[in-house]
C-alpha angles and dihedrals in degrees: 000000000000122000094265113123110241113240114209132182115206109205135187105205130211119330097347106130103176112096109153092101092047091052093048092049090047090055092048091051091048090050088052089060102263125133103242130190120186112207098201130233130321099019118174121216094260091054092048092049092046092048091049090051095044093048094043088234121195091193136027110205113197121202109202126178099158102080092246094106096121097053093040093052092045091052094045096049091048092048092048089053092046090052093050092252101116088128089072109096119223122214129172138203136175131063102002118153115225090239089064098052095087091045090054092047090052089053089057102263106152099202134019117195116179118200111291096033108146114253090233090060092050092047095047092046091053093046089050089062089070 
């Protein structure tokens, strides 16, 4: 990795109202030296895209607890491409069944971190993107 500080937006999409895990991961990433912005609860796709653009994010980290992870990731990756932001990596954490990991990867998700994933694994996986 070069010396550039990784900028990551942690986003809680749509109606997902559980953010304790997202906040804890955001703190761990910050403590690992990344610039972290937390978007807050109930963000629609337009708000996530705009925040990623405004913050010059290298990574958008979604925290999804609703079970809608496949459709949310598909929409986000398509929108990033449509907006000329395909260079922004998408990662996801939360309630993600193992059977969906390969589906998410095929969609273009660069890291999948189900609940309980050690912080060190999340941090190293993000750093490995650069």
